[in-house]
N, C-alpha and C positions, 0 to 999 in steps of 0.2 A: 239925274239921280246919283246919289253917292253909292259907290261899291263897298263892300264889306271891308276891304283893305284901307279904305279912306276914312273909317270910322275911328274916332279917338276913345280910347279907353280912359274913363275919367277916374280921378284918384279917390272916388268914394264909391261905395256899393249901394245897391237898391234893396228892395225887400228881399228877405231870405238870403242875404248876403250875395246876391246876383250882381254881375258886373254892369256897370252902366256905360253907355257909349254916347258920344256927341257926334252928330252928322252936320258939319258946317264947313262951307268954303272959306270962310273968313276966320283965320287964326287969331285975329286980333279982336274978335267979338267979345262981348260981355262974358258968356259962359267959358269960352276959352281962356280968357284972363282970370276968371274965377278958379278954373281948373289949375292954371299955372301957379297961382298963389297958394292954392291947397297943397300942391306938390312941394313947393318950397318950404311950407310950414311942416308938412310931414317929415321931409328930409332933415330939416333943422331939428325937430324933436327927436328923430332918430339918432342924431349926433349927441344930443344932450343925454339921451338915455344910455348911449354906449359909454359915455364918460361916467355916468352913475353907476353903471354895471361894474366897471373897473373898480370902482370904490367899494361897492358891496362885496365883490369876489375877493378883494384883498384884505377884507375884514374878516378875520377868523371867527369873530363872535357873531356873524350873521346867522340869524335863525332860519329854520326851514321855511316858515311862512313868508319871510322877507325874500328869500330865494325863489319860492314859487311865484309870488307877486312879480319879481324881476323877470322870470322866465315868461310869464303871461305878457308882460309889457314888451319884452324883447320880440316875442312871436308876432305881436301886433305890428311892431315897427318894421320887422322884416316883411310881413304881408304887404304893407304900405309901400316899402322901398321896392319889392318886386313888381307891384302894380305900376308904380312910377317908371321903373326901368322897362317894362313891357310896353307901356304906352309910348314912351319916348323911342324905344326901338322901332316900334311900327311906324313911327313918323320919319325915320330916317330915310334918305334916298336909297333906292335899291341899286346895287352895283350892276353894271352891265353883265357880269358873269359872277357865278358863285365863288366864294373863297376856296371851295374844294375843287373847282374846275380850272383847268389851264385856259387862258385866252385863246380863241381860235386864231391861227396863224392866217395871214392874208396870202393866199396862194395865187391870187389874181391874175 
C-alpha cells in the first residue's frame, strides 16, 4: 500500500477545487505522463502570461477591467505554479538530516 507521502499531487483539482492525488509505483505510467505534460503546459502558460503582464503594466492606457482580468489570470497561474512546485517538492529525495540540523558527528 502507498503511504501518504508517496502520493503525487496532480496539477489539476477535483470537485469543489479539492486536490487530486495519484498513487502509483510506476512514474512512467499513463497518468504520471499526463500529469507531467499538464505541468509543463501550466508552467509554459505562466511564462507567457508573465510576459503579457509586463506589456499591460507598461501601458499607461490599460483600463481597470483589463487590469482585473490580468490579476485574475495571474492568480490562476500562481495557483498552478504553487501546485506544481509542491508536487515536485514532495517527490524530491529526503535528505538524511534537516537543513536546519547539524549532521551528527560520528563519535564512534
